[in-house]
N, C-alpha and C positions, 0 to 999 in steps of 0.2 A: 536154642543150640544146647547138644549134647556133648559130652566130653567122655572119650574112651582112651585111658592109657593103658597101652600094652607093654609088659616089661618081660625080658627073658629071666626066667628063675625066680622063684620067690624069695624074698629076702631071708638070710641066715645069720645075717650079724645081729646081735641083739639092738644095737642103737638104730640100726635101719628098720627093724620090726616097728620099734616103738615111734620112730619118725613117721613110718607110713601110716601107723594108726592114728597118730596126732594129727597130721594133715589131711587125712582123708576125712576124718572127722570135721575138721574145721571146713572143709570146702563144701561138704553137703549141703549147707544152707544156700550157697552161693550158685550152685552149679549141678545140673544132673548130670550122671555119668557113671562109669564104671572102671574099675581097675582089675585087668585081666593079666594072668601070668601064663607066660609061653614056655614050654618045656625046653631046656637047654640042649643044644645038640651042636652041630657043625654051623658056621655061619650061614652056609646056603640052606641049610634045614631052618634055621631060625628066621632067616629074612624071608623064606618064602611063606612061612607060617604067618609072620608079620604081614606081609602083601596080601594075602587070602583073606586075614580077619579084619583089615582094614579097608577092604574093598568098598567103594562107594563115600568113602569119607575124604574130608579135606585132611591130607597127611603131614604131619610134623614128625620130621626124623631127627633124633638127637645126635649130633656128630661133631667132634672137635673141630672139623673142617667148615661148620657153619658159621651162620651170623651170629655175633654176638650182640645183645641188646641190653638196654636198661630196664629196670622194672616198670618204669612208667612207659616206655616204649612196648613192653610185653602188654601191658595193660590197654595200650591202645591197639595192639593188634588183636586183643581178645574183644573188644568193643567193635572192631569192623568185621571180625567174624561173626558176632551176634547180630549185626545190623544186615549182614548180607544175607538176604532171603534164599540163596542158593546153598548157604552152609548150614546143613542140618546136624551133622556130627564132626567133631573135629578128633582126630586119632593122633596120639603122641606114642611114637614108637620108640623104646628104647632097648638098644640091643644088648647082647651079653658080653663076655670077655673077650670074644673075638670081633666084634663091631657088626657093621652092615655090610651086604655085598653091594656092589656098584649099582646093581639093578633097582635095589631098594632105594638106594640114594637118589638115583635119576627119577623114581617115582614119587618123590617127595614134592608137597606143592611148597613146603619151606623146610630148610635145615637149619636147626637151631644148635648153637653150641653155648653151653653154659660157662665154658671157659676153655682157654687154649690148651690147658692142661688135659691129659687123659684122665677121666674120673672112673673110678670102680663103678659097675653100673648099679649096685645097690644105693650108694651115695648119690648117684645121678638122680635115681627116682625120689628120693627124699626131697633134693635140691628141686626138681621139678614140681613136685607137690606143693612145697614151701612158695615158690615163685607164683604159682597159680592162685594160691590162696593171697598171697600179696597184692597180685595184679587185681582181684576181685575187692580187696580191701581199699586199694588206691581208687578203684571204680565208684567205690560207695562212699568215699571220703572218709573213712574211719581212721583213727590215729595209728594204726599198726604201722604204716610205712613213714618214715621221716626222711625228709631230703636234706 
């Protein structure tokens, strides 16, 4: 399975740039994939671009209205995707400041919420990367995650 993360706008905040670099580096040994940035614009333009770029992938849309899961449950979901022979690529879609259109949300295979709070999109990207890294370390049984 490959992982594609699409995020609107490149991180501008120093802590987010550092976090993205840190966790993309940590993820490399665990899963093949890419992190691609989409140009910020209107919600409609961003969502259309995300839909186009994620065509043919299992779509995971980040949205505060989505399902909240534990880190262990996320690891289980990743395992399911890896074991499902029909899932070649999982695309995680992180919107910009204006969020996603209803059309994009309805095209999701899963809508994932990191929190009931609305998160700044650069912070959401860092959290997604860290949680994916945590999921892979849980699957591998490393001591990174502690219950």
